[in-house]
C-alpha positions as CSV (number, residue, x, y, z in Angstrom):
1,M,17.5,22.9,-80.3
2,A,16.4,26.2,-79.0
3,R,18.2,26.0,-75.8
4,Y,16.4,28.8,-73.9
5,N,12.9,27.8,-74.8
6,N,12.4,25.7,-71.5
7,I,14.2,28.1,-69.1
8,R,12.2,29.2,-66.2
9,L,10.6,32.6,-66.6
10,I,10.5,34.6,-63.5
11,T,7.7,37.1,-63.5
12,P,7.3,39.0,-60.3
13,R,3.6,39.4,-59.1
14,T,2.8,43.2,-58.9
15,S,-0.2,45.2,-59.2
16,S,1.4,47.7,-61.8
17,G,2.7,44.8,-64.0
18,N,5.5,47.1,-65.2
19,L,8.4,44.9,-64.0
20,P,10.5,43.3,-66.9
21,R,10.6,39.4,-67.2
22,R,13.6,37.6,-66.0
23,Y,14.9,34.2,-66.7
24,S,16.3,32.0,-64.1
25,T,20.0,30.9,-64.4
26,V,20.5,28.1,-66.8
27,K,21.5,24.7,-65.3
28,Y,23.7,22.3,-67.1
29,P,23.8,18.6,-66.4
30,E,26.9,16.9,-65.3
31,I,28.2,14.9,-68.3
32,P,30.1,11.8,-67.0
33,K,32.8,10.2,-68.9
34,D,31.8,7.2,-71.0
35,F,33.7,4.6,-73.1
36,S,31.9,6.0,-76.2
37,D,33.3,9.4,-75.8
38,I,35.5,10.8,-78.4
39,Y,39.0,12.4,-77.7
40,V,40.5,14.9,-79.9
41,Y,43.5,17.5,-79.6
42,A,42.5,21.2,-80.1
43,T,44.0,22.6,-83.2
44,Q,44.4,26.2,-84.2
45,G,41.0,27.7,-85.1
46,D,38.9,25.0,-83.0
47,R,35.9,26.3,-81.2
48,Y,33.3,24.4,-79.3
49,D,30.5,25.5,-81.8
50,L,32.5,24.3,-84.8
51,L,33.2,20.9,-83.0
52,A,29.5,20.6,-82.2
53,N,28.7,21.1,-85.9
54,D,31.2,18.6,-87.0
55,Y,30.3,15.8,-84.4
56,Y,26.5,16.6,-83.9
57,N,25.6,18.5,-87.1
58,D,24.3,21.2,-84.7
59,S,26.5,24.2,-83.7
60,S,23.9,25.1,-80.9
61,L,24.9,22.0,-79.0
62,W,28.4,23.6,-78.3
63,W,27.6,23.7,-74.6
64,I,27.6,20.0,-74.4
65,I,31.3,19.9,-75.3
66,S,32.1,22.9,-73.3
67,T,30.3,21.3,-70.1
68,A,32.1,18.0,-70.7
69,N,35.5,20.0,-70.7
70,Y,34.8,22.4,-67.8
71,E,38.3,22.0,-66.3
72,V,39.9,22.7,-69.7
73,S,38.3,26.1,-70.5
74,Y,35.2,26.9,-68.6
75,D,35.0,30.6,-69.7
76,S,35.6,30.5,-73.4
77,I,34.3,29.0,-76.6
78,T,37.7,28.3,-77.8
79,P,39.5,25.4,-76.2
80,P,43.3,26.0,-75.7
81,Y,45.4,24.9,-78.4
82,G,47.0,21.4,-77.9
83,T,44.6,20.4,-75.2
84,Q,42.8,17.1,-75.3
85,I,39.1,17.6,-75.6
86,R,36.4,15.1,-74.7
87,I,33.4,15.0,-77.0
88,P,30.4,13.0,-75.6
89,S,29.5,10.5,-78.1
90,P,26.6,11.4,-80.5
91,S,24.6,8.4,-79.2
92,R,24.4,10.0,-75.8
93,L,22.9,13.3,-77.0
94,S,19.3,12.2,-76.2
95,S,20.1,11.4,-72.5
96,I,22.2,14.7,-72.1
97,L,19.4,16.8,-73.6
98,S,16.8,15.0,-71.5
99,R,18.7,15.9,-68.3
100,Y,19.2,19.4,-69.5
101,E,15.4,19.8,-70.0
102,S,14.6,18.3,-66.5
103,L,16.9,20.9,-64.9
104,N,15.5,23.8,-66.8
105,F,11.8,22.9,-67.3
106,F,9.2,25.5,-68.3
107,N,8.1,28.7,-67.0
108,D,7.2,29.4,-63.4
109,I,5.6,32.5,-61.9
110,I,6.8,33.9,-58.7
């Protein structure tokens, strides 16, 4: 999934047209806990992108695991060693991605 393809493009209206394009802030959906979620303990060398590749066969979906564990490590791609990590079930991917897309839907012109 090209995660930034649907992010709103903000292009200010000017007569010169020389202003750079900007993208709005990415919004991530809340990922509530579910009985189907998988729980693992972080080991040495774990990273969210590697976990996403292992569980979803797509390392670009690392943000799903990171968002589901925002209280563990909200500013790093590496979960702290020994912490319990929640991995949303692969069966939930389509609904999570759908919510992500609805929050960050296509280009707007300002």
